[in-house]
N, C-alpha and C positions, 0 to 999 in steps of 0.2 A: 962244421959236415952237415950235409945235407944226405939223408933218405928218400929212396925212391921205395914205394909201395904200391902194391896193384891197389883196383877197386875192390874187390874183394877181401884185403887184405883191409883197407879203410873202412870196409863196414863192417869187418869182425870188431873191428875196434872202436866204432861210434856207436853200434847199436846197444840195446839193453840187455842186459846178461839174464833177464827172466825172459824174453823172449828168446837166445840162445840155448838156453836147458829145456825148454820145454819142445825148442823141433827137437834138438838132441834123443830128450825121451821118447816123443812122438814117434821121431823117425823109428824106430826099433820097435814101438810097444802104439798103434796106432791109436787103440783105443782108452790107452791109461789115463786120459783125461776126463771120461766117460766112466765112471765105475758106479756101480749099484751098491750102496750102503744096507747092512745086512748088521740088525741088531740081536749082541747077545750076552748069556749069562756065564762065568765059568765058577764051578765052586772054589777053587782057588784065589784066581787073579781076580775075580770080580766082573762088572760092567764092561763088555769089548764091542768094538764095531771092527766088522769086517768088508771090505772094497771088493769088491766080484767083477767083473767082467761078464755083464749078463750074457752075450753071445756066446761066448765058450765056456761060462761059469768055473769059471778060475778065479782063484784067490789072489792078488796082487798084494796087498795089504793088509794088518793088523793093527789095529788101533786100543794097544790095553791101557784102559782110564785108572786102574788102580793096582799097586802092586799087594803081594801077600805080604803078610806081616813075617819078621824074623824075630830069634830067639836073640835075647842080651843077657850075660847074668847082672842078676841084682838088678835088672831094670825090668828083665819080663817081655813080652811080644811090645817090638815099636816098627812103625812103617819103616819098609827099606827101600823106597822110592815115594818121593811125592808126586813127581812132573807126570806126564802124558809120555807112553812109549811108543815107539810106531816102528811096528816087527816088518820088514822088506823081505819078501820069498826070494831066493838064490839068485835065479836068472834074473831079475829087473837086479838086485844088490850087485852084483857081476858086471853087469855092463853097463852100470852107473860108475864105476871106480875108473872107466875110462876115460870120465867125463875130466878130471880131474884132481890133484890135491885136497882141494877142498869142497870135492864130492856131496858128502852127507849135511853140508849147511845147504849145499843148492837144493838137494831134495828134500827137505825139511820145508824151505823158505816154498818151494813150490808147490807139496801137500799141502800144506797150510792155506797156501793160496787158494788154490784148485778146491778144495774141499773143506774150506773153511771151518778148521781145524786148529786145535793149538798144542801140537805133537811138541814135544824136544828134547828127544832122545832118539836114536836109533839105532835096532840092531838087527842085524841078520839071523832070517829063521832059517831053524837046521833043518 
């Protein structure tokens, strides 16, 4: 059995997935690949990095580098999470959900490559 596909369908199947996700996200947020990093420190969560659009002065991402400790009976204060968390603003998160079922992995991969970071978990900002 032979299947006939169009040229655009063939291009979608053969092009790399990174370029596809990059074009998907930049079609809605054109300046998202050129955000400015701003460093900060929070009393509870510690150091963080914000990624802000320099033209509109709006935040798109926040990278939390350290988790606040939690209390466990018998052990005292213990680290709650040792990884780096990426917090995404709701309008970006809602749009990226349309990309597919593994949108969080695609976003993490794109973000880490674009901004040379090592985030390993995504949260939607409130």
